[in-house]
N, CA and C atoms as a LAMMPS dump frame, in Angstrom:
ITEM: TIMESTEP
0
ITEM: NUMBER OF ATOMS
192
ITEM: BOX BOUNDS ff ff ff
-5.0000000000000000e+02 5.0000000000000000e+02
-5.0000000000000000e+02 5.0000000000000000e+02
-5.0000000000000000e+02 5.0000000000000000e+02
ITEM: ATOMS id mol type element x y z
1 1 1 N -246.942 159.822 378.772
2 1 2 C -247.261 159.897 380.183
3 1 3 C -246.097 160.576 380.906
4 2 1 N -246.435 161.507 381.727
5 2 2 C -245.428 162.276 382.448
6 2 3 C -244.776 161.43 383.549
7 3 1 N -243.506 161.707 383.803
8 3 2 C -242.77 160.948 384.83
9 3 3 C -243.367 161.155 386.217
10 4 1 N -243.995 162.304 386.462
11 4 2 C -244.637 162.552 387.754
12 4 3 C -245.818 161.609 387.968
13 5 1 N -246.511 161.26 386.892
14 5 2 C -247.636 160.327 387.03
15 5 3 C -247.138 158.947 387.432
16 6 1 N -246.041 158.521 386.824
17 6 2 C -245.481 157.215 387.157
18 6 3 C -244.959 157.19 388.592
19 7 1 N -244.2 158.21 388.95
20 7 2 C -243.645 158.276 390.305
21 7 3 C -244.764 158.407 391.34
22 8 1 N -245.776 159.169 391.019
23 8 2 C -246.899 159.345 391.932
24 8 3 C -247.661 158.051 392.155
25 9 1 N -247.856 157.299 391.091
26 9 2 C -248.546 156.015 391.221
27 9 3 C -247.733 155.044 392.07
28 10 1 N -246.429 155.042 391.876
29 10 2 C -245.56 154.171 392.671
30 10 3 C -245.6 154.582 394.141
31 11 1 N -245.589 155.886 394.386
32 11 2 C -245.62 156.379 395.763
33 11 3 C -246.954 156.039 396.435
34 12 1 N -248.041 156.119 395.66
35 12 2 C -249.353 155.762 396.187
36 12 3 C -249.377 154.289 396.595
37 13 1 N -248.842 153.437 395.743
38 13 2 C -248.835 152 396.028
39 13 3 C -247.995 151.698 397.265
40 14 1 N -246.833 152.309 397.344
41 14 2 C -245.961 152.105 398.5
42 14 3 C -246.657 152.581 399.777
43 15 1 N -247.3 153.727 399.695
44 15 2 C -248.017 154.262 400.849
45 15 3 C -249.156 153.357 401.287
46 16 1 N -249.865 152.794 400.31
47 16 2 C -250.973 151.898 400.641
48 16 3 C -250.466 150.648 401.356
49 17 1 N -249.328 150.121 400.901
50 17 2 C -248.742 148.936 401.544
51 17 3 C -248.315 149.272 402.968
52 18 1 N -247.657 150.407 403.15
53 18 2 C -247.223 150.818 404.493
54 18 3 C -248.421 151.025 405.415
55 19 1 N -249.447 151.657 404.884
56 19 2 C -250.638 151.923 405.689
57 19 3 C -251.29 150.606 406.124
58 20 1 N -251.417 149.664 405.193
59 20 2 C -252.011 148.367 405.518
60 20 3 C -251.147 147.611 406.528
61 21 1 N -249.837 147.658 406.339
62 21 2 C -248.937 146.983 407.273
63 21 3 C -249.053 147.601 408.664
64 22 1 N -249.168 148.916 408.716
65 22 2 C -249.334 149.594 409.998
66 22 3 C -250.618 149.187 410.694
67 23 1 N -251.694 149.03 409.917
68 23 2 C -252.976 148.598 410.493
69 23 3 C -252.853 147.184 411.058
70 24 1 N -252.257 146.293 410.269
71 24 2 C -252.145 144.891 410.679
72 24 3 C -251.277 144.742 411.922
73 25 1 N -250.162 145.479 411.948
74 25 2 C -249.217 145.35 413.06
75 25 3 C -249.569 146.245 414.241
76 26 1 N -250.569 147.083 414.076
77 26 2 C -250.945 147.987 415.156
78 26 3 C -249.923 149.099 415.361
79 27 1 N -249.209 149.446 414.307
80 27 2 C -248.167 150.479 414.359
81 27 3 C -248.742 151.779 413.805
82 28 1 N -249.148 152.663 414.706
83 28 2 C -249.791 153.916 414.304
84 28 3 C -248.856 154.794 413.488
85 29 1 N -247.575 154.788 413.828
86 29 2 C -246.608 155.621 413.097
87 29 3 C -246.476 155.151 411.647
88 30 1 N -246.367 153.856 411.431
89 30 2 C -246.25 153.309 410.084
90 30 3 C -247.529 153.555 409.29
91 31 1 N -248.664 153.412 409.947
92 31 2 C -249.95 153.658 409.305
93 31 3 C -250.06 155.112 408.856
94 32 1 N -249.681 156.035 409.718
95 32 2 C -249.729 157.458 409.383
96 32 3 C -248.737 157.805 408.283
97 33 1 N -247.555 157.207 408.353
98 33 2 C -246.542 157.441 407.319
99 33 3 C -247.056 156.957 405.961
100 34 1 N -247.695 155.797 405.955
101 34 2 C -248.253 155.264 404.713
102 34 3 C -249.349 156.141 404.157
103 35 1 N -250.227 156.62 405.024
104 35 2 C -251.31 157.494 404.579
105 35 3 C -250.756 158.787 403.997
106 36 1 N -249.729 159.325 404.645
107 36 2 C -249.099 160.557 404.157
108 36 3 C -248.449 160.335 402.794
109 37 1 N -247.744 159.216 402.659
110 37 2 C -247.07 158.912 401.392
111 37 3 C -248.095 158.675 400.278
112 38 1 N -249.186 158.045 400.624
113 38 2 C -250.249 157.796 399.648
114 38 3 C -250.846 159.117 399.155
115 39 1 N -251.064 160.045 400.065
116 39 2 C -251.598 161.356 399.702
117 39 3 C -250.611 162.128 398.828
118 40 1 N -249.33 162.067 399.189
119 40 2 C -248.306 162.736 398.376
120 40 3 C -248.265 162.144 396.972
121 41 1 N -248.449 160.838 396.873
122 41 2 C -248.478 160.184 395.57
123 41 3 C -249.653 160.635 394.728
124 42 1 N -250.811 160.808 395.369
125 42 2 C -252 161.283 394.651
126 42 3 C -251.769 162.683 394.103
127 43 1 N -251.132 163.52 394.919
128 43 2 C -250.853 164.89 394.483
129 43 3 C -249.87 164.884 393.32
130 44 1 N -248.811 164.104 393.439
131 44 2 C -247.803 164.031 392.383
132 44 3 C -248.433 163.488 391.09
133 45 1 N -249.311 162.517 391.227
134 45 2 C -249.992 161.961 390.07
135 45 3 C -250.865 163.025 389.406
136 46 1 N -251.552 163.827 390.201
137 46 2 C -252.397 164.893 389.671
138 46 3 C -251.567 165.943 388.942
139 47 1 N -250.4 166.277 389.49
140 47 2 C -249.506 167.233 388.828
141 47 3 C -249.078 166.679 387.468
142 48 1 N -248.742 165.416 387.431
143 48 2 C -248.359 164.788 386.166
144 48 3 C -249.5 164.799 385.17
145 49 1 N -250.716 164.576 385.654
146 49 2 C -251.887 164.624 384.776
147 49 3 C -252.105 166.015 384.201
148 50 1 N -251.88 167.03 385.021
149 50 2 C -252.014 168.408 384.55
150 50 3 C -250.958 168.716 383.486
151 51 1 N -249.739 168.241 383.717
152 51 2 C -248.682 168.442 382.718
153 51 3 C -249.043 167.763 381.404
154 52 1 N -249.592 166.553 381.488
155 52 2 C -250.017 165.84 380.281
156 52 3 C -251.103 166.616 379.545
157 53 1 N -252.054 167.166 380.29
158 53 2 C -253.146 167.913 379.678
159 53 3 C -252.634 169.16 378.967
160 54 1 N -251.703 169.858 379.6
161 54 2 C -251.129 171.059 378.977
162 54 3 C -250.362 170.665 377.723
163 55 1 N -249.578 169.614 377.818
164 55 2 C -248.793 169.15 376.672
165 55 3 C -249.708 168.778 375.501
166 56 1 N -250.818 168.078 375.803
167 56 2 C -251.769 167.697 374.76
168 56 3 C -252.435 168.923 374.131
169 57 1 N -252.772 169.912 374.967
170 57 2 C -253.411 171.125 374.458
171 57 3 C -252.466 171.891 373.552
172 58 1 N -251.198 171.933 373.922
173 58 2 C -250.212 172.645 373.091
174 58 3 C -250.047 171.925 371.753
175 59 1 N -250.003 170.617 371.793
176 59 2 C -249.875 169.851 370.548
177 59 3 C -251.062 170.079 369.633
178 60 1 N -252.27 170.108 370.205
179 60 2 C -253.476 170.331 369.406
180 60 3 C -253.483 171.726 368.802
181 61 1 N -253.016 172.716 369.56
182 61 2 C -253.003 174.085 369.047
183 61 3 C -251.944 174.252 367.96
184 62 1 N -250.866 173.474 368.038
185 62 2 C -249.829 173.537 367.006
186 62 3 C -250.325 172.959 365.688
187 63 1 N -251.24 172.012 365.758
188 63 2 C -251.782 171.371 364.545
189 63 3 C -252.787 172.275 363.84
190 64 1 N -253.415 173.162 364.591
191 64 2 C -254.475 174.011 364.022
192 64 3 C -253.95 175.124 363.19
């Protein structure tokens, strides 16, 4: 598993907590910050997934 996938998942979780806290406390800035961080985490996770896919494809082609 690529380090970007791990970091992205952590960032998504942190963003979700911030977003929920912002909703509960009525803090629009915290809510927006959490949503932004959650989106950045999703993107980072996707990049890590793409790296994993490329790595797997290269390994399979090396075996052939």
